[in-house]
Biopython code that builds the backbone (N, CA, C, O; Angstrom):
import numpy as np
from Bio.PDB.StructureBuilder import StructureBuilder

atoms = [
    (1, "MET", "N", (66.272, -59.728, 92.650)),
    (1, "MET", "CA", (65.205, -60.565, 92.145)),
    (1, "MET", "C", (64.040, -60.492, 93.115)),
    (1, "MET", "O", (64.210, -60.555, 94.333)),
    (2, "LYS", "N", (62.863, -60.359, 92.547)),
    (2, "LYS", "CA", (61.648, -60.376, 93.349)),
    (2, "LYS", "C", (61.221, -61.813, 93.607)),
    (2, "LYS", "O", (61.525, -62.717, 92.829)),
    (3, "SER", "N", (60.528, -62.000, 94.689)),
    (3, "SER", "CA", (59.860, -63.272, 94.930)),
    (3, "SER", "C", (58.517, -63.197, 94.212)),
    (3, "SER", "O", (57.901, -62.131, 94.196)),
    (4, "PRO", "N", (58.043, -64.285, 93.621)),
    (4, "PRO", "CA", (56.731, -64.235, 92.963)),
    (4, "PRO", "C", (55.628, -63.743, 93.898)),
    (4, "PRO", "O", (54.660, -63.131, 93.444)),
    (5, "SER", "N", (55.763, -64.001, 95.178)),
    (5, "SER", "CA", (54.730, -63.563, 96.134)),
    (5, "SER", "C", (54.704, -62.048, 96.311)),
    (5, "SER", "O", (53.744, -61.511, 96.863)),
    (6, "GLU", "N", (55.741, -61.352, 95.852)),
    (6, "GLU", "CA", (55.780, -59.890, 95.945)),
    (6, "GLU", "C", (54.962, -59.211, 94.850)),
    (6, "GLU", "O", (54.620, -58.035, 94.970)),
    (7, "LEU", "N", (54.650, -59.945, 93.788)),
    (7, "LEU", "CA", (53.916, -59.349, 92.670)),
    (7, "LEU", "C", (52.435, -59.223, 93.008)),
    (7, "LEU", "O", (51.875, -60.081, 93.690)),
    (8, "PRO", "N", (51.806, -58.161, 92.532)),
    (8, "PRO", "CA", (50.357, -58.056, 92.701)),
    (8, "PRO", "C", (49.661, -59.221, 91.982)),
    (8, "PRO", "O", (50.162, -59.724, 90.977)),
    (9, "VAL", "N", (48.535, -59.633, 92.491)),
    (9, "VAL", "CA", (47.793, -60.765, 91.933)),
    (9, "VAL", "C", (47.515, -60.550, 90.446)),
    (9, "VAL", "O", (47.646, -61.485, 89.656)),
    (10, "GLU", "N", (47.144, -59.362, 90.062)),
    (10, "GLU", "CA", (46.821, -59.083, 88.655)),
    (10, "GLU", "C", (48.043, -59.281, 87.756)),
    (10, "GLU", "O", (47.916, -59.797, 86.646)),
    (11, "VAL", "N", (49.209, -58.882, 88.221)),
    (11, "VAL", "CA", (50.436, -59.059, 87.444)),
    (11, "VAL", "C", (50.751, -60.547, 87.306)),
    (11, "VAL", "O", (51.093, -61.023, 86.224)),
    (12, "THR", "N", (50.631, -61.270, 88.412)),
    (12, "THR", "CA", (50.874, -62.711, 88.383)),
    (12, "THR", "C", (49.915, -63.390, 87.413)),
    (12, "THR", "O", (50.319, -64.257, 86.638)),
    (13, "ARG", "N", (48.653, -62.999, 87.456)),
    (13, "ARG", "CA", (47.642, -63.547, 86.549)),
    (13, "ARG", "C", (48.017, -63.268, 85.092)),
    (13, "ARG", "O", (47.900, -64.150, 84.241)),
    (14, "ASN", "N", (48.463, -62.052, 84.806)),
    (14, "ASN", "CA", (48.843, -61.691, 83.437)),
    (14, "ASN", "C", (50.045, -62.501, 82.946)),
    (14, "ASN", "O", (50.097, -62.902, 81.783)),
    (15, "ILE", "N", (51.000, -62.735, 83.832)),
    (15, "ILE", "CA", (52.161, -63.554, 83.472)),
    (15, "ILE", "C", (51.708, -64.964, 83.122)),
    (15, "ILE", "O", (52.129, -65.522, 82.109)),
    (16, "LEU", "N", (50.856, -65.537, 83.952)),
    (16, "LEU", "CA", (50.375, -66.900, 83.698)),
    (16, "LEU", "C", (49.561, -66.991, 82.420)),
    (16, "LEU", "O", (49.699, -67.959, 81.671)),
    (17, "VAL", "N", (48.722, -66.013, 82.156)),
    (17, "VAL", "CA", (47.938, -66.007, 80.914)),
    (17, "VAL", "C", (48.872, -65.919, 79.708)),
    (17, "VAL", "O", (48.645, -66.578, 78.693)),
    (18, "SER", "N", (49.909, -65.115, 79.820)),
    (18, "SER", "CA", (50.873, -64.997, 78.719)),
    (18, "SER", "C", (51.588, -66.316, 78.465)),
    (18, "SER", "O", (51.756, -66.720, 77.315)),
    (19, "ILE", "N", (52.013, -66.993, 79.534)),
    (19, "ILE", "CA", (52.694, -68.281, 79.375)),
    (19, "ILE", "C", (51.731, -69.326, 78.826)),
    (19, "ILE", "O", (52.091, -70.102, 77.941)),
    (20, "GLN", "N", (50.507, -69.347, 79.349)),
    (20, "GLN", "CA", (49.497, -70.291, 78.864)),
    (20, "GLN", "C", (49.230, -70.065, 77.371)),
    (20, "GLN", "O", (49.144, -71.023, 76.602)),
    (21, "SER", "N", (49.101, -68.831, 76.975)),
    (21, "SER", "CA", (48.857, -68.514, 75.564)),
    (21, "SER", "C", (50.039, -68.918, 74.694)),
    (21, "SER", "O", (49.863, -69.464, 73.605)),
    (22, "LEU", "N", (51.229, -68.650, 75.176)),
    (22, "LEU", "CA", (52.427, -69.028, 74.433)),
    (22, "LEU", "C", (52.473, -70.538, 74.194)),
    (22, "LEU", "O", (52.834, -70.991, 73.108)),
    (23, "LEU", "N", (52.109, -71.302, 75.204)),
    (23, "LEU", "CA", (52.195, -72.758, 75.110)),
    (23, "LEU", "C", (51.047, -73.397, 74.327)),
    (23, "LEU", "O", (51.266, -74.374, 73.611)),
    (24, "TRP", "N", (49.833, -72.865, 74.450)),
    (24, "TRP", "CA", (48.688, -73.586, 73.889)),
    (24, "TRP", "C", (47.775, -72.790, 72.962)),
    (24, "TRP", "O", (46.837, -73.364, 72.409)),
    (25, "LEU", "N", (48.009, -71.497, 72.771)),
    (25, "LEU", "CA", (47.172, -70.731, 71.850)),
    (25, "LEU", "C", (47.801, -70.778, 70.470)),
    (25, "LEU", "O", (48.944, -70.363, 70.279)),
    (26, "ASP", "N", (47.049, -71.286, 69.518)),
    (26, "ASP", "CA", (47.557, -71.451, 68.157)),
    (26, "ASP", "C", (46.693, -70.616, 67.217)),
    (26, "ASP", "O", (45.620, -70.151, 67.601)),
    (27, "THR", "N", (47.151, -70.434, 66.017)),
    (27, "THR", "CA", (46.378, -69.670, 65.027)),
    (27, "THR", "C", (46.382, -70.397, 63.690)),
    (27, "THR", "O", (47.285, -71.171, 63.372)),
    (28, "ASN", "N", (45.346, -70.118, 62.929)),
    (28, "ASN", "CA", (45.278, -70.584, 61.543)),
    (28, "ASN", "C", (44.502, -69.535, 60.756)),
    (28, "ASN", "O", (44.286, -68.431, 61.256)),
    (29, "ALA", "N", (44.081, -69.853, 59.544)),
    (29, "ALA", "CA", (43.382, -68.883, 58.696)),
    (29, "ALA", "C", (42.080, -68.389, 59.319)),
    (29, "ALA", "O", (41.645, -67.269, 59.049)),
    (30, "GLN", "N", (41.456, -69.224, 60.153)),
    (30, "GLN", "CA", (40.195, -68.832, 60.789)),
    (30, "GLN", "C", (40.400, -68.003, 62.059)),
    (30, "GLN", "O", (39.444, -67.406, 62.555)),
    (31, "GLY", "N", (41.612, -67.953, 62.589)),
    (31, "GLY", "CA", (41.881, -67.160, 63.787)),
    (31, "GLY", "C", (42.604, -67.964, 64.853)),
    (31, "GLY", "O", (43.254, -68.969, 64.563)),
    (32, "ALA", "N", (42.480, -67.505, 66.095)),
    (32, "ALA", "CA", (43.167, -68.133, 67.229)),
    (32, "ALA", "C", (42.286, -69.196, 67.865)),
    (32, "ALA", "O", (41.062, -69.071, 67.898)),
    (33, "PHE", "N", (42.931, -70.252, 68.373)),
    (33, "PHE", "CA", (42.204, -71.319, 69.055)),
    (33, "PHE", "C", (43.156, -72.015, 70.026)),
    (33, "PHE", "O", (44.371, -72.005, 69.826)),
    (34, "TRP", "N", (42.605, -72.614, 71.071)),
    (34, "TRP", "CA", (43.401, -73.355, 72.046)),
    (34, "TRP", "C", (43.682, -74.747, 71.502)),
    (34, "TRP", "O", (42.787, -75.417, 70.988)),
    (35, "SER", "N", (44.923, -75.170, 71.620)),
    (35, "SER", "CA", (45.315, -76.478, 71.113)),
    (35, "SER", "C", (46.294, -77.145, 72.070)),
    (35, "SER", "O", (47.390, -76.639, 72.312)),
    (36, "THR", "N", (45.881, -78.282, 72.606)),
    (36, "THR", "CA", (46.790, -79.049, 73.455)),
    (36, "THR", "C", (47.832, -79.781, 72.611)),
    (36, "THR", "O", (48.771, -80.368, 73.148)),
    (37, "GLU", "N", (47.665, -79.745, 71.301)),
    (37, "GLU", "CA", (48.596, -80.394, 70.381)),
    (37, "GLU", "C", (49.598, -79.412, 69.776)),
    (37, "GLU", "O", (50.393, -79.797, 68.920)),
    (38, "LYS", "N", (49.572, -78.156, 70.205)),
    (38, "LYS", "CA", (50.487, -77.153, 69.656)),
    (38, "LYS", "C", (51.933, -77.603, 69.888)),
    (38, "LYS", "O", (52.299, -78.032, 70.982)),
    (39, "GLU", "N", (52.729, -77.494, 68.851)),
    (39, "GLU", "CA", (54.137, -77.872, 68.976)),
    (39, "GLU", "C", (54.898, -76.763, 69.684)),
    (39, "GLU", "O", (54.686, -75.576, 69.434)),
    (40, "TRP", "N", (55.778, -77.177, 70.563)),
    (40, "TRP", "CA", (56.616, -76.227, 71.295)),
    (40, "TRP", "C", (57.994, -76.197, 70.661)),
    (40, "TRP", "O", (58.455, -77.194, 70.105)),
    (41, "HIS", "N", (58.640, -75.063, 70.747)),
    (41, "HIS", "CA", (59.996, -74.919, 70.224)),
    (41, "HIS", "C", (60.872, -74.265, 71.287)),
    (41, "HIS", "O", (60.372, -73.624, 72.211)),
    (42, "CYS", "N", (62.165, -74.431, 71.147)),
    (42, "CYS", "CA", (63.093, -73.973, 72.184)),
    (42, "CYS", "C", (63.057, -72.452, 72.372)),
    (42, "CYS", "O", (63.386, -71.962, 73.453)),
    (43, "GLU", "N", (62.668, -71.708, 71.352)),
    (43, "GLU", "CA", (62.579, -70.258, 71.491)),
    (43, "GLU", "C", (61.534, -69.851, 72.530)),
    (43, "GLU", "O", (61.593, -68.751, 73.078)),
    (44, "MET", "N", (60.579, -70.741, 72.797)),
    (44, "MET", "CA", (59.556, -70.444, 73.804)),
    (44, "MET", "C", (60.184, -70.256, 75.183)),
    (44, "MET", "O", (59.711, -69.448, 75.981)),
    (45, "LEU", "N", (61.250, -71.003, 75.457)),
    (45, "LEU", "CA", (61.950, -70.828, 76.736)),
    (45, "LEU", "C", (62.522, -69.425, 76.848)),
    (45, "LEU", "O", (62.467, -68.804, 77.909)),
    (46, "ASP", "N", (63.076, -68.927, 75.740)),
    (46, "ASP", "CA", (63.598, -67.559, 75.741)),
    (46, "ASP", "C", (62.482, -66.552, 76.003)),
    (46, "ASP", "O", (62.666, -65.589, 76.748)),
    (47, "GLU", "N", (61.321, -66.783, 75.382)),
    (47, "GLU", "CA", (60.191, -65.877, 75.561)),
    (47, "GLU", "C", (59.680, -65.901, 77.004)),
    (47, "GLU", "O", (59.358, -64.856, 77.569)),
    (48, "ILE", "N", (59.607, -67.091, 77.592)),
    (48, "ILE", "CA", (59.167, -67.209, 78.990)),
    (48, "ILE", "C", (60.185, -66.557, 79.911)),
    (48, "ILE", "O", (59.813, -65.825, 80.828)),
    (49, "ALA", "N", (61.474, -66.817, 79.675)),
    (49, "ALA", "CA", (62.524, -66.212, 80.493)),
    (49, "ALA", "C", (62.477, -64.692, 80.393)),
    (49, "ALA", "O", (62.643, -64.001, 81.398)),
    (50, "SER", "N", (62.254, -64.170, 79.198)),
    (50, "SER", "CA", (62.153, -62.722, 78.991)),
    (50, "SER", "C", (60.981, -62.134, 79.758)),
    (50, "SER", "O", (61.100, -61.087, 80.394)),
    (51, "LEU", "N", (59.859, -62.814, 79.692)),
    (51, "LEU", "CA", (58.659, -62.365, 80.400)),
    (51, "LEU", "C", (58.914, -62.302, 81.906)),
    (51, "LEU", "O", (58.562, -61.321, 82.561)),
    (52, "LEU", "N", (59.523, -63.347, 82.445)),
    (52, "LEU", "CA", (59.821, -63.370, 83.881)),
    (52, "LEU", "C", (60.854, -62.299, 84.240)),
    (52, "LEU", "O", (60.740, -61.637, 85.272)),
    (53, "GLU", "N", (61.850, -62.138, 83.387)),
    (53, "GLU", "CA", (62.870, -61.111, 83.631)),
    (53, "GLU", "C", (62.257, -59.713, 83.612)),
    (53, "GLU", "O", (62.624, -58.864, 84.424)),
    (54, "ASP", "N", (61.332, -59.474, 82.695)),
    (54, "ASP", "CA", (60.659, -58.168, 82.612)),
    (54, "ASP", "C", (59.937, -57.810, 83.907)),
    (54, "ASP", "O", (59.710, -56.632, 84.186)),
    (55, "HIS", "N", (59.580, -58.803, 84.684)),
    (55, "HIS", "CA", (58.867, -58.575, 85.948)),
    (55, "HIS", "C", (59.778, -58.737, 87.166)),
    (55, "HIS", "O", (59.306, -58.852, 88.297)),
    (56, "GLY", "N", (61.086, -58.743, 86.917)),
    (56, "GLY", "CA", (62.044, -58.788, 88.015)),
    (56, "GLY", "C", (62.207, -60.154, 88.654)),
    (56, "GLY", "O", (62.669, -60.250, 89.791)),
    (57, "LEU", "N", (61.835, -61.213, 87.945)),
    (57, "LEU", "CA", (61.871, -62.554, 88.519)),
    (57, "LEU", "C", (63.109, -63.355, 88.114)),
    (57, "LEU", "O", (63.210, -64.540, 88.432)),
    (58, "ARG", "N", (64.034, -62.727, 87.427)),
    (58, "ARG", "CA", (65.275, -63.407, 87.033)),
    (58, "ARG", "C", (66.248, -63.359, 88.203)),
    (58, "ARG", "O", (66.549, -62.282, 88.718)),
    (59, "PRO", "N", (66.743, -64.524, 88.626)),
    (59, "PRO", "CA", (67.725, -64.514, 89.721)),
    (59, "PRO", "C", (69.062, -63.953, 89.242)),
    (59, "PRO", "O", (69.570, -64.339, 88.189)),
    (60, "ASP", "N", (69.617, -63.045, 90.024)),
    (60, "ASP", "CA", (70.908, -62.458, 89.684)),
    (60, "ASP", "C", (72.047, -63.153, 90.421)),
    (60, "ASP", "O", (73.196, -63.140, 89.980)),
    (61, "ASP", "N", (71.700, -63.757, 91.548)),
    (61, "ASP", "CA", (72.708, -64.335, 92.423)),
    (61, "ASP", "C", (72.178, -65.663, 92.948)),
    (61, "ASP", "O", (71.087, -65.697, 93.517)),
    (62, "PRO", "N", (72.915, -66.758, 92.775)),
    (62, "PRO", "CA", (72.434, -68.067, 93.251)),
    (62, "PRO", "C", (72.098, -68.075, 94.738)),
    (62, "PRO", "O", (71.157, -68.754, 95.149)),
    (63, "ASP", "N", (72.853, -67.328, 95.560)),
    (63, "ASP", "CA", (72.550, -67.270, 96.995)),
    (63, "ASP", "C", (71.218, -66.582, 97.243)),
    (63, "ASP", "O", (70.476, -66.961, 98.150)),
    (64, "GLU", "N", (70.914, -65.564, 96.431)),
    (64, "GLU", "CA", (69.646, -64.863, 96.545)),
    (64, "GLU", "C", (68.494, -65.817, 96.213)),
    (64, "GLU", "O", (67.450, -65.789, 96.865)),
    (65, "LEU", "N", (68.691, -66.655, 95.198)),
    (65, "LEU", "CA", (67.669, -67.621, 94.815)),
    (65, "LEU", "C", (67.414, -68.606, 95.953)),
    (65, "LEU", "O", (66.260, -68.904, 96.261)),
    (66, "ASP", "N", (68.481, -69.117, 96.586)),
    (66, "ASP", "CA", (68.318, -70.032, 97.721)),
    (66, "ASP", "C", (67.572, -69.366, 98.856)),
    (66, "ASP", "O", (66.690, -69.975, 99.461)),
    (67, "ALA", "N", (67.910, -68.129, 99.151)),
    (67, "ALA", "CA", (67.244, -67.409, 100.240)),
    (67, "ALA", "C", (65.768, -67.193, 99.918)),
    (67, "ALA", "O", (64.914, -67.348, 100.792)),
    (68, "MET", "N", (65.462, -66.836, 98.668)),
    (68, "MET", "CA", (64.062, -66.632, 98.270)),
    (68, "MET", "C", (63.290, -67.929, 98.368)),
    (68, "MET", "O", (62.165, -67.949, 98.869)),
    (69, "TRP", "N", (63.884, -69.014, 97.893)),
    (69, "TRP", "CA", (63.241, -70.324, 97.938)),
    (69, "TRP", "C", (62.914, -70.702, 99.377)),
    (69, "TRP", "O", (61.791, -71.104, 99.680)),
    (70, "ASN", "N", (63.892, -70.573, 100.255)),
    (70, "ASN", "CA", (63.697, -70.934, 101.657)),
    (70, "ASN", "C", (62.669, -70.044, 102.333)),
    (70, "ASN", "O", (61.902, -70.512, 103.174)),
    (71, "ALA", "N", (62.642, -68.759, 101.974)),
    (71, "ALA", "CA", (61.684, -67.837, 102.584)),
    (71, "ALA", "C", (60.265, -68.104, 102.114)),
    (71, "ALA", "O", (59.320, -67.986, 102.894)),
    (72, "SER", "N", (60.103, -68.464, 100.841)),
    (72, "SER", "CA", (58.751, -68.638, 100.319)),
    (72, "SER", "C", (58.197, -70.040, 100.567)),
    (72, "SER", "O", (56.986, -70.198, 100.722)),
    (73, "LEU", "N", (59.048, -71.048, 100.606)),
    (73, "LEU", "CA", (58.573, -72.424, 100.753)),
    (73, "LEU", "C", (58.970, -73.060, 102.072)),
    (73, "LEU", "O", (58.535, -74.168, 102.385)),
    (74, "GLY", "N", (59.778, -72.381, 102.831)),
    (74, "GLY", "CA", (60.271, -72.955, 104.068)),
    (74, "GLY", "C", (61.574, -73.686, 103.812)),
    (74, "GLY", "O", (61.786, -74.246, 102.737)),
    (75, "ASP", "N", (62.422, -73.674, 104.785)),
    (75, "ASP", "CA", (63.719, -74.342, 104.661)),
    (75, "ASP", "C", (63.487, -75.839, 104.647)),
    (75, "ASP", "O", (62.966, -76.382, 105.621)),
    (76, "PRO", "N", (63.860, -76.532, 103.564)),
    (76, "PRO", "CA", (63.599, -77.967, 103.481)),
    (76, "PRO", "C", (64.370, -78.777, 104.519)),
    (76, "PRO", "O", (64.094, -79.962, 104.709)),
    (77, "ARG", "N", (65.333, -78.152, 105.189)),
    (77, "ARG", "CA", (66.076, -78.877, 106.221)),
    (77, "ARG", "C", (65.301, -78.961, 107.524)),
    (77, "ARG", "O", (65.723, -79.630, 108.468)),
    (78, "ARG", "N", (64.155, -78.270, 107.570)),
    (78, "ARG", "CA", (63.319, -78.305, 108.763)),
    (78, "ARG", "C", (61.977, -78.935, 108.417)),
    (78, "ARG", "O", (61.628, -79.058, 107.243)),
    (79, "GLY", "N", (61.240, -79.325, 109.418)),
    (79, "GLY", "CA", (59.865, -79.767, 109.241)),
    (79, "GLY", "C", (59.737, -81.124, 108.585)),
    (79, "GLY", "O", (60.627, -81.968, 108.686)),
    (80, "ALA", "N", (58.598, -81.324, 107.899)),
    (80, "ALA", "CA", (58.238, -82.626, 107.354)),
    (80, "ALA", "C", (59.243, -83.139, 106.338)),
    (80, "ALA", "O", (59.430, -84.350, 106.215)),
    (81, "ALA", "N", (59.891, -82.248, 105.610)),
    (81, "ALA", "CA", (60.829, -82.678, 104.574)),
    (81, "ALA", "C", (62.193, -83.055, 105.143)),
    (81, "ALA", "O", (63.032, -83.592, 104.421)),
    (82, "ALA", "N", (62.428, -82.782, 106.423)),
    (82, "ALA", "CA", (63.769, -82.983, 106.994)),
    (82, "ALA", "C", (64.232, -84.429, 106.909)),
    (82, "ALA", "O", (65.423, -84.676, 106.719)),
    (83, "ASP", "N", (63.332, -85.383, 107.043)),
    (83, "ASP", "CA", (63.717, -86.785, 107.016)),
    (83, "ASP", "C", (63.739, -87.385, 105.624)),
    (83, "ASP", "O", (64.175, -88.524, 105.456)),
    (84, "ARG", "N", (63.286, -86.657, 104.631)),
    (84, "ARG", "CA", (63.255, -87.181, 103.268)),
    (84, "ARG", "C", (64.610, -87.037, 102.619)),
    (84, "ARG", "O", (65.309, -86.044, 102.822)),
    (85, "GLU", "N", (64.976, -88.033, 101.841)),
    (85, "GLU", "CA", (66.258, -88.020, 101.156)),
    (85, "GLU", "C", (66.379, -86.862, 100.174)),
    (85, "GLU", "O", (67.469, -86.323, 99.980)),
    (86, "ASP", "N", (65.241, -86.469, 99.539)),
    (86, "ASP", "CA", (65.281, -85.410, 98.532)),
    (86, "ASP", "C", (65.022, -84.019, 99.112)),
    (86, "ASP", "O", (64.903, -83.048, 98.364)),
    (87, "ASN", "N", (64.934, -83.918, 100.443)),
    (87, "ASN", "CA", (64.686, -82.643, 101.131)),
    (87, "ASN", "C", (63.390, -81.969, 100.685)),
    (87, "ASN", "O", (63.258, -80.753, 100.822)),
    (88, "GLY", "N", (62.447, -82.718, 100.162)),
    (88, "GLY", "CA", (61.155, -82.162, 99.778)),
    (88, "GLY", "C", (61.149, -81.465, 98.434)),
    (88, "GLY", "O", (60.163, -80.814, 98.088)),
    (89, "ALA", "N", (62.228, -81.582, 97.663)),
    (89, "ALA", "CA", (62.301, -80.907, 96.372)),
    (89, "ALA", "C", (61.331, -81.543, 95.384)),
    (89, "ALA", "O", (61.103, -82.752, 95.405)),
    (90, "ILE", "N", (60.769, -80.713, 94.526)),
    (90, "ILE", "CA", (59.892, -81.205, 93.470)),
    (90, "ILE", "C", (60.771, -81.662, 92.316)),
    (90, "ILE", "O", (61.588, -80.892, 91.810)),
    (91, "LYS", "N", (60.610, -82.870, 91.916)),
    (91, "LYS", "CA", (61.398, -83.416, 90.820)),
    (91, "LYS", "C", (60.718, -83.085, 89.492)),
    (91, "LYS", "O", (59.489, -83.072, 89.421)),
    (92, "PRO", "N", (61.499, -82.814, 88.432)),
    (92, "PRO", "CA", (60.899, -82.489, 87.139)),
    (92, "PRO", "C", (59.940, -83.552, 86.649)),
    (92, "PRO", "O", (58.944, -83.222, 86.004)),
    (93, "ASP", "N", (60.209, -84.842, 86.938)),
    (93, "ASP", "CA", (59.316, -85.889, 86.450)),
    (93, "ASP", "C", (58.022, -85.972, 87.252)),
    (93, "ASP", "O", (57.120, -86.732, 86.900)),
    (94, "PHE", "N", (57.927, -85.187, 88.336)),
    (94, "PHE", "CA", (56.707, -85.153, 89.130)),
    (94, "PHE", "C", (55.614, -84.373, 88.398)),
    (94, "PHE", "O", (54.432, -84.698, 88.514)),
    (95, "VAL", "N", (56.002, -83.362, 87.657)),
    (95, "VAL", "CA", (55.045, -82.538, 86.915)),
    (95, "VAL", "C", (54.820, -83.186, 85.559)),
    (95, "VAL", "O", (55.758, -83.397, 84.791)),
    (96, "GLN", "N", (53.569, -83.497, 85.280)),
    (96, "GLN", "CA", (53.244, -84.143, 84.012)),
    (96, "GLN", "C", (52.622, -83.120, 83.073)),
    (96, "GLN", "O", (51.703, -82.392, 83.448)),
    (97, "ARG", "N", (53.129, -83.073, 81.860)),
    (97, "ARG", "CA", (52.628, -82.123, 80.865)),
    (97, "ARG", "C", (51.160, -82.394, 80.587)),
    (97, "ARG", "O", (50.760, -83.532, 80.338)),
    (98, "GLY", "N", (50.365, -81.334, 80.631)),
    (98, "GLY", "CA", (48.962, -81.430, 80.271)),
    (98, "GLY", "C", (48.071, -82.002, 81.357)),
    (98, "GLY", "O", (46.892, -82.244, 81.101)),
    (99, "LYS", "N", (48.583, -82.228, 82.556)),
    (99, "LYS", "CA", (47.748, -82.781, 83.646)),
    (99, "LYS", "C", (47.643, -81.769, 84.762)),
    (99, "LYS", "O", (46.989, -82.029, 85.772)),
]
sb = StructureBuilder()
sb.init_structure("model")
sb.init_model(0)
sb.init_chain("A")
sb.init_seg("    ")
for serial, (resi, resn, name, xyz) in enumerate(atoms, 1):
    if name == "N":
        sb.init_residue(resn, " ", resi, " ")
    sb.init_atom(name, np.array(xyz, "f"), 0.0, 1.0, " ", f" {name:<3s}", serial, name[0])
structure = sb.get_structure()
């Protein structure tokens, strides 16, 4: 598995544009338009996972994922996060949809 930081900036940009389009680009008889009200479906997760896998970002080994995480973000057992109960992890409820 590659670390996202290993990808060229242009590739990373293309991945993000693809995910953004998948989530918020909608179409009707007049053509394509951006919609923050676009309904999401579970198949979108498969499409996002496929896109990431196509670029070598699918973890093959849980230990490899831990090593990549620690290398790219720093070991949460050290530094400012060491005294925090959550070890500095980002909680899913921290990210708010559409903000």
